[in-house]
C-alpha positions in Angstrom: -0.2 0.2 -0.5 1.6 3.1 -0.8 1.7 6.3 1.0 -0.6 9.1 0.5 0.8 11.9 -1.9 0.8 14.2 0.9 3.1 12.3 3.0 5.5 11.5 0.7 6.2 15.2 -0.1 6.5 15.5 3.6 9.3 13.5 3.7 11.0 14.7 0.8 10.6 18.8 2.2 12.1 17.3 5.8 15.2 16.0 3.6 16.0 18.7 2.0 15.7 20.8 5.5 18.3 18.4 6.9 20.2 18.6 4.7 20.8 23.0 4.1 21.3 22.2 8.3 24.1 20.2 7.7 25.4 22.2 4.8 25.3 25.6 7.1 27.4 23.6 10.1 29.7 22.2 8.3 33.3 23.9 8.0 34.1 26.1 5.2 36.7 24.4 3.3 40.0 25.5 2.9 41.4 27.3 -0.1 43.5 25.2 -2.6 46.5 26.0 -3.6 45.9 27.7 -6.6 43.0 30.2 -4.9 43.5 33.5 -3.8 43.3 34.0 -0.1 40.5 35.5 1.7 40.9 39.1 1.5 41.5 40.5 5.3 41.8 44.2 6.4 45.1 46.3 6.1 46.5 48.7 8.5 47.0 52.1 6.2 50.8 52.9 5.6 52.3 55.4 8.0 53.2 58.9 5.8 56.4 60.1 4.6 57.2 61.4 7.7 56.4 57.8 9.9 59.2 56.2 8.5 61.8 57.8 10.7 63.7 55.3 12.6 62.2 55.2 16.4 64.1 56.8 18.8 63.3 57.9 22.8 63.5 61.3 22.3 62.4 64.6 20.8 64.8 66.5 18.2 64.4 69.8 17.5 66.2 71.1 13.7 66.8 74.5 12.9 67.2 75.3 9.5 69.0 78.5 8.8 69.7 79.8 5.4 72.8 81.4 4.9 73.3 85.4 4.7 73.8 87.6 2.4 76.7 87.2 -0.5 78.3 88.2 -3.2 76.6 86.6 -6.0 78.4 88.5 -9.1 81.6 87.2 -7.6 82.9 85.2 -10.4 84.6 82.4 -8.9 82.9 79.3 -7.7 81.1 78.9 -4.4 83.3 76.9 -2.4 86.1 79.6 -3.2 84.5 83.0 -3.8 81.0 84.4 -2.8 82.1 85.3 0.2 79.0 86.8 2.7 78.3 90.6 2.6 78.8 93.0 5.2 75.2 93.1 5.4 74.9 89.2 5.5 77.8 88.6 8.1 75.2 90.8 10.6 72.5 88.6 9.6 74.4 85.5 10.8 75.6 87.2 13.7 71.5 88.2 14.4 70.4 84.6 14.0 73.3 83.5 16.3 71.9 85.6 19.3 68.8 84.3 18.7 70.0 80.7 18.5 72.1 81.5 21.9 69.0 82.9 23.4 66.6 79.8 22.9 65.9 78.2 26.0 67.2 75.3 24.5 70.5 73.8 24.5 72.1 73.3 21.0 74.1 70.6 20.6 75.3 70.3 17.5 75.7 72.6 14.3 75.4 71.0 10.8 76.4 73.2 7.5 76.8 73.0 3.3 80.5 73.1 2.2 79.6 76.1 -0.4 81.1 79.4 1.0 78.3 81.8 1.6 77.2 78.7 4.2 80.3 77.9 5.7 80.6 81.8 6.6 77.2 81.7 8.2 77.8 78.7 10.7 81.6 79.7 11.5 79.5 83.3 12.8 76.9 81.1 14.5 79.8 78.6 15.9 81.6 81.6 18.2 78.0 82.4 19.9 77.2 78.9 20.1 80.9 77.1 21.1 80.2 74.8 18.9 82.2 73.5 15.5 80.7 73.4 12.3 80.2 69.8 10.7 80.4 70.2 7.1 78.0 68.1 4.8 77.9 67.9 0.8 74.5 66.8 1.2 73.2 70.2 2.6 75.1 72.2 -0.5 72.3 73.8 -3.1 70.9 72.7 -6.2 67.4 72.8 -7.6 65.3 69.4 -7.3 62.8 68.6 -9.6 59.9 70.7 -9.2 56.5 71.1 -12.2 57.5 68.6 -14.8 55.8 69.9 -17.3 58.2 72.6 -17.4 60.6 72.7 -20.1 63.8 72.9 -17.3 63.0 69.9 -16.3 63.6 67.9 -19.5 66.7 69.9 -20.0 68.2 69.3 -16.6 66.8 66.0 -15.9 69.9 64.2 -14.5 71.0 67.3 -12.6 67.9 67.8 -11.1 66.8 63.9 -9.9 70.8 63.8 -8.7 69.8 66.8 -6.5 66.9 65.3 -5.2 68.8 62.2 -4.3 71.2 64.2 -2.2 68.5 66.3 -0.3 66.6 62.8 0.3 69.9 61.3 1.9 70.1 64.7 4.0 67.1 64.1 4.9 67.3 60.6 6.2 70.4 61.5 7.9 69.0 64.5 10.2 65.7 64.1 10.0 65.3 61.2 12.7 64.3 61.0 16.7 67.0 61.8 18.8 68.3 58.1 20.6 68.6 58.7 23.8 67.3 62.1 25.5 66.0 65.2 23.4 67.9 67.1 21.5 68.3 70.3 19.1 70.6 70.9 16.3 71.2 73.9 13.9 71.7 73.6 10.2 73.2 76.2 7.9 72.0 75.2 4.4 70.0 76.6 1.4 66.6 78.3 -0.1 66.0 75.4 -2.3 67.2 72.8 0.2 65.4 74.2 3.6 62.0 74.4 1.2 62.3 70.7 0.0 63.3 69.0 3.2 60.1 70.9 4.7 58.1 69.3 1.8 59.2 66.0 2.9 58.4 66.4 6.6 55.4 67.7 5.7 54.4 64.4 3.8 53.1 66.8 0.9 54.8 66.5 -2.9 58.2 67.7 -2.9 58.0 69.0 -6.3 56.1 72.1 -5.0 59.1 73.4 -2.4 59.2 76.3 -4.7 55.7 77.6 -3.5 57.9 79.1 -0.7 60.0 81.6 0.2 63.2 81.8 2.5 64.7 84.6 3.5 68.7 85.1 4.7 69.1 84.3 8.1 65.9 83.0 9.0 65.0 80.1 11.0 62.8 77.5 10.0 62.1 74.9 13.3 61.1 71.0 12.7 60.4 68.7 15.3 60.8 64.7 15.1 59.4 63.2 17.6 59.9 59.8 19.1 57.3 57.8 17.0 58.7 59.4 13.6 55.9 62.1 13.1 57.0 65.5 12.5 55.6 69.1 13.5 56.7 72.1 11.8 56.9 74.6 14.3 57.7 77.3 12.1 58.8 78.8 8.6 60.9 81.3 7.6 60.8 83.7 11.0 62.9 86.7 10.7 61.6 87.9 13.7 65.5 88.9 14.7 66.6 90.6 12.0 65.1 94.3 11.5 63.6 95.0 8.3 66.5 96.2 6.2 68.1 92.8 7.1 64.8 91.3 6.0 66.2 90.0 2.1 66.1 86.9 -0.1 67.6 88.3 -3.4 70.7 90.0 -4.4 71.7 92.9 -3.0 71.5 96.1 -5.3 74.9 95.7 -7.2 74.0 92.4 -8.5 72.1 91.9 -12.3 68.5 93.3 -11.6 66.3 90.0 -10.7 68.9 87.8 -9.8 67.7 85.4 -6.9 69.7 83.6 -5.1 69.2 80.3 -2.9 
C-alpha cells in the first residue's frame, strides 16, 4: 500500500531541510593552493614622516639659510662668493637668536659652500660649537612642475639633487636616540624648502612655492614615533626690516635671486 501523496512530499521536504542544516553547520573548505586567500583588512601605510627610525627623544632642527653674499663674484661657490657685510650682520643676529633659545644646541651642521660655511662660523663662535660640514646640504635645484621645460633640459641634474637632499633628510630628520636634542642646519633656500615638503609629507616638487629669507629660522620637530611637526617657517623676527632679504644685493644684476 503506497503512502498518500502529501506524506511523500512531507518526507522529501524534511530531507531537504536536514541537508541544508548540515551544509550550514559544516566548516568552510580551505582554499586550494591555486585559489586566492580571503582578503583581510590592512592597516594604512604610515606617512613619509613616520618612516623615520624610532627613538626615545624629540629632535628639534633649526634650519638657517645662509646670509646675503656676493653673487657676482666670478669664482666658484667653494672659493669665492663670500658673505657681504649685511650677510655677516644677519649671521650675527641669527646666532644671538639661537643662543637666546631656552634649549641647548648640541650640534651645528653646514653646507660646504662658502656662504653657508661663513654663516656657520659666525654662529659657531656664539654657540661655542664646531661646524660639521656636509656635501648633502649643498645648494641645488630639485625637480618641480613636471611640465616645466627646465625639468626636461636638466632632468639628470635635478634628480641627482633630489637624491642628495633625500640623503640629508634620512640622516638628520629622525628621532633623537636617547634624549631630547636641538641641532642647527645651515644650508640653502632650495634645500630648506624641499626638506620642509618632505617633513610635511606633501609632494616635494611644490618646494618652489615658498620663500626663505637670508638667515631666517625654520623649525621642525621629529617626535619619538617619527612624526614631524613644522613649528616655524621663515621666521625673521630677529632681523630688522632692512636685513630681511631674499634676493641679491643692489649691485647684482636686476632680478637675480639667490638660494
